[in-house]
C-alpha positions in Angstrom: -3.2 -37.8 -8.9 -2.9 -41.5 -9.9 -3.4 -44.6 -7.7 -2.0 -47.1 -10.2 0.4 -49.6 -8.6 -0.2 -48.1 -5.2 -1.6 -50.0 -2.1 -5.4 -49.7 -1.8 -5.2 -48.2 1.7 -2.7 -45.5 0.5 -4.9 -44.7 -2.6 -8.0 -44.4 -0.4 -6.2 -42.2 2.0 -5.1 -39.9 -0.8 -8.6 -39.6 -2.2 -10.0 -38.9 1.2 -7.4 -36.3 1.8 -8.1 -34.6 -1.5 -11.8 -34.5 -0.6 -11.0 -32.8 2.7 -8.8 -30.1 1.0 -11.6 -29.4 -1.5 -14.3 -29.3 1.1 -12.3 -26.9 3.1 -12.0 -24.6 0.1 -8.3 -25.1 -0.2 -6.9 -25.1 -3.7 -3.5 -26.8 -3.8 -1.1 -28.3 -6.3 -1.1 -32.1 -6.6 1.9 -32.6 -4.3 -0.1 -31.0 -1.4 -2.7 -33.8 -1.4 -0.4 -36.8 -1.8 0.7 -39.3 0.9 4.0 -37.5 1.0 2.3 -34.3 2.2 4.2 -32.2 4.6 3.1 -30.8 7.9 -0.3 -29.1 7.8 -0.1 -25.8 5.9 -1.7 -24.0 8.8 1.1 -25.2 11.2 3.7 -24.1 8.6 2.2 -20.6 8.4 2.3 -20.4 12.2 6.0 -21.6 12.3 7.1 -19.5 9.4 5.3 -16.5 10.7 6.9 -16.9 14.1 10.3 -16.0 12.6 8.9 -12.5 12.0 8.4 -12.1 15.7 11.6 -13.9 16.7 13.7 -11.4 14.6 12.2 -8.4 16.3 12.2 -9.9 19.8 15.9 -10.7 19.3 16.6 -7.1 18.4 14.5 -5.8 21.3 16.4 -7.9 23.8 19.7 -6.8 22.3 18.7 -3.2 22.6 17.7 -3.8 26.2 21.2 -5.1 26.9 22.7 -2.0 25.4 20.5 0.2 27.6 20.9 -2.0 30.6 17.1 -2.5 30.9 16.5 -5.7 32.8 19.7 -7.2 31.2 19.4 -10.6 32.8 15.8 -11.0 31.5 17.1 -9.8 28.1 19.7 -12.5 28.0 17.0 -15.1 28.9 14.9 -13.8 26.0 17.8 -14.2 23.6 18.4 -17.8 24.7 14.7 -18.6 24.3 14.6 -17.0 20.8 17.6 -19.1 19.8 15.9 -22.3 21.0 12.6 -21.4 19.2 14.5 -20.6 16.0 16.3 -23.9 16.1 13.0 -25.8 16.7 11.2 -23.9 14.0 13.9 -24.4 11.5 13.8 -28.1 12.1 10.1 -28.2 11.5 10.3 -26.3 8.3 13.3 -28.3 7.1 11.4 -31.5 7.4 8.9 -30.2 4.9 11.6 -29.1 2.5 13.5 -32.4 2.8 10.4 -34.4 2.1 9.8 -32.5 -1.1 6.7 -31.0 0.5 7.3 -27.4 -0.6 7.6 -26.0 -4.1 11.2 -25.1 -5.0 10.7 -21.3 -4.8 9.1 -21.7 -1.3 12.0 -23.8 -0.1 14.4 -21.1 -1.3 12.4 -18.5 0.6 12.6 -20.6 3.8 16.3 -21.1 3.3 16.7 -17.3 3.0 14.9 -16.9 6.4 17.6 -19.2 7.9 20.4 -17.3 6.2 19.2 -14.0 7.6 18.7 -15.6 11.0 22.3 -16.9 11.0 23.6 -13.4 10.4 21.4 -11.9 13.1 22.4 -14.6 15.6 26.1 -13.8 15.0 25.5 -10.0 15.4 23.6 -10.5 18.7 26.6 -12.5 20.1 28.7 -9.3 20.1 29.0 -6.8 22.9 26.1 -4.3 22.6 26.8 -0.7 21.7 24.8 2.1 20.0 26.3 1.2 16.6 25.8 -2.6 17.0 22.2 -2.0 18.2 21.5 -0.1 15.0 23.1 -2.9 13.0 21.1 -5.6 14.8 17.9 -3.7 14.2 18.6 -3.5 10.5 19.4 -7.2 10.2 16.3 -8.1 12.2 14.2 -6.2 9.6 15.9 -8.2 6.8 15.1 -11.4 8.6 11.5 -10.2 9.2 11.1 -9.3 5.5 12.3 -12.8 4.5 9.9 -14.5 6.9 7.0 -12.3 5.7 7.7 -13.4 2.1 7.7 -17.1 3.0 4.6 -16.8 5.2 2.7 -15.0 2.4 3.7 -17.8 0.0 2.3 -20.4 2.4 -0.9 -18.4 2.8 -1.4 -18.4 -1.0 -1.1 -22.2 -1.0 -3.8 -22.5 1.7 -6.8 -20.7 0.2 -9.0 -21.3 3.2 -10.1 -18.0 4.7 -8.9 -19.0 8.2 -5.3 -19.4 6.9 -5.2 -15.6 6.6 -6.3 -15.4 10.2 -3.3 -17.5 11.3 -1.0 -15.2 9.4 -2.7 -12.1 10.8 -2.6 -13.2 14.4 1.0 -14.3 13.9 1.9 -10.9 12.5 0.5 -9.3 15.7 3.3 -11.2 17.6 5.9 -9.4 15.4 4.3 -6.0 15.8 4.3 -6.2 19.5 8.1 -6.9 19.4 8.9 -4.3 16.7 7.1 -1.6 18.6 9.1 -2.4 21.7 12.3 -2.5 19.7 11.6 0.9 18.2 10.9 2.3 21.6 14.3 1.1 22.8 16.0 2.5 19.7 14.3 5.8 20.4 15.7 5.7 23.9 19.2 4.9 22.6 19.0 7.8 20.2 19.1 5.6 17.1 17.4 7.5 14.2 14.7 8.9 16.5 12.4 10.2 13.8 12.3 6.9 11.9 11.9 5.0 15.1 8.9 7.1 16.2 7.3 6.9 12.7 7.6 3.1 12.6 6.3 2.7 16.1 3.2 4.9 15.3 2.5 3.0 12.1 2.8 -0.4 13.9 0.4 0.8 16.6 -2.2 1.7 14.0 -1.8 -1.6 12.2 -2.0 -3.6 15.5 -5.2 -1.9 16.5 -6.8 -2.4 13.1 -5.8 -6.1 13.1 -7.3 -6.6 16.5 -10.6 -5.3 15.1 -10.4 -7.5 12.1 -9.7 -10.6 14.1 -12.6 -9.7 16.4 -14.9 -9.4 13.4 -13.7 -12.6 11.7 -16.3 -15.4 11.4 -13.9 -18.0 12.8 -14.5 -17.9 16.5 -14.5 -20.2 19.5 -14.9 -19.4 23.2 -11.2 -19.8 23.6 -10.5 -17.4 20.7 -12.9 -14.9 22.1 -11.2 -15.1 25.5 -7.8 -14.6 24.1 -9.0 -11.7 22.0 -10.3 -10.0 25.1 -7.0 -10.6 26.9 -5.2 -9.3 23.9 -7.2 -6.1 23.9 -6.5 -5.6 27.7 -2.8 -6.3 27.3 -2.6 -3.9 24.3 -4.0 -1.1 26.5 -1.2 -1.7 29.1 1.4 -1.9 26.4 0.1 1.2 24.6 0.2 3.2 27.9 3.8 2.0 28.5 4.9 3.2 25.1 3.6 6.7 25.9 5.9 6.9 28.9 9.1 8.8 28.7 11.9 6.3 28.1 13.5 6.5 31.6 14.3 3.4 33.6 10.7 2.8 34.8 9.3 3.5 31.3 11.7 1.1 29.6 11.0 -1.6 32.1 7.3 -1.2 31.6 7.7 -1.6 27.8 9.9 -4.6 28.3 7.4 -6.4 30.5 4.2 -5.5 28.8 5.6 -6.4 25.4 6.4 -9.9 26.6 2.9 -10.3 28.1 1.3 -9.1 24.9 3.4 -11.5 22.9 2.3 -14.4 25.0 -1.4 -13.6 24.4 -0.9 -13.2 20.7 1.1 -16.4 20.5 -1.7 -18.3 22.2 -4.2 -16.7 19.9 -2.2 -17.7 16.8 -2.1 -21.3 18.0 -5.9 -21.3 18.5 -6.4 -20.1 14.9 -3.9 -22.7 13.8 -5.8 -25.4 15.6 -9.1 -24.2 14.1 -7.8 -24.3 10.6 -6.2 -27.8 11.1 -9.6 -28.9 12.4 -11.2 -27.7 9.1 -8.5 -29.4 7.1 -9.1 -32.7 8.9 
């Protein structure tokens, strides 16, 4: 980084920013410490990671429509997801436009948007068993693209707490994917694969809860949300064990939304904690 021919205030700011990154244990390329620097990496991890959950929540709501499980609420969820996706895309696009991200990361973020566009189009069609299966597959493509971009962002931010933002954010996705798989199972869409994925996600979710609880980054607010998350997980886990009749499916629909809310707040708390470290 050079300060030649730059205003003294800007140069001082850049040096101060570089010191903050280094003190936080963050190893970044030069562009990440310049005056042109993008949104905080932690916030970007949160936003990019949210697209994982949005993909699965969208598919879950679409499957609910097909099964006529709280269809009005499902339509409301779809509308919320579309608004969140639009806002998240705008946040990430500002970083790309400003030259904040490396070219390969910008391409990864563009791929997330490409996959979202396809998913958005599919979920605008009338639901059926066949379209529910197609939506679920496309949701997984979008989720994979978002996971790739999020992991790239985590690698740029080497602070240990950046991983916690990503892990807590992935819990949002798992809560929605498990609910989606439950509804696919109810719809008779590849029952064996749906059950296998749901079981694997449940195991990962419980392990991540334990890892987050044992992590050194903790505040009273984080501990409170972790406790709430554990309680909501027990409700959701019990709902998933129910036979997929009307009452069982309604229980999964409502408890998955509550668990998502807690995990979203928890992710934001880890995001805030990391941004505090980064100054």
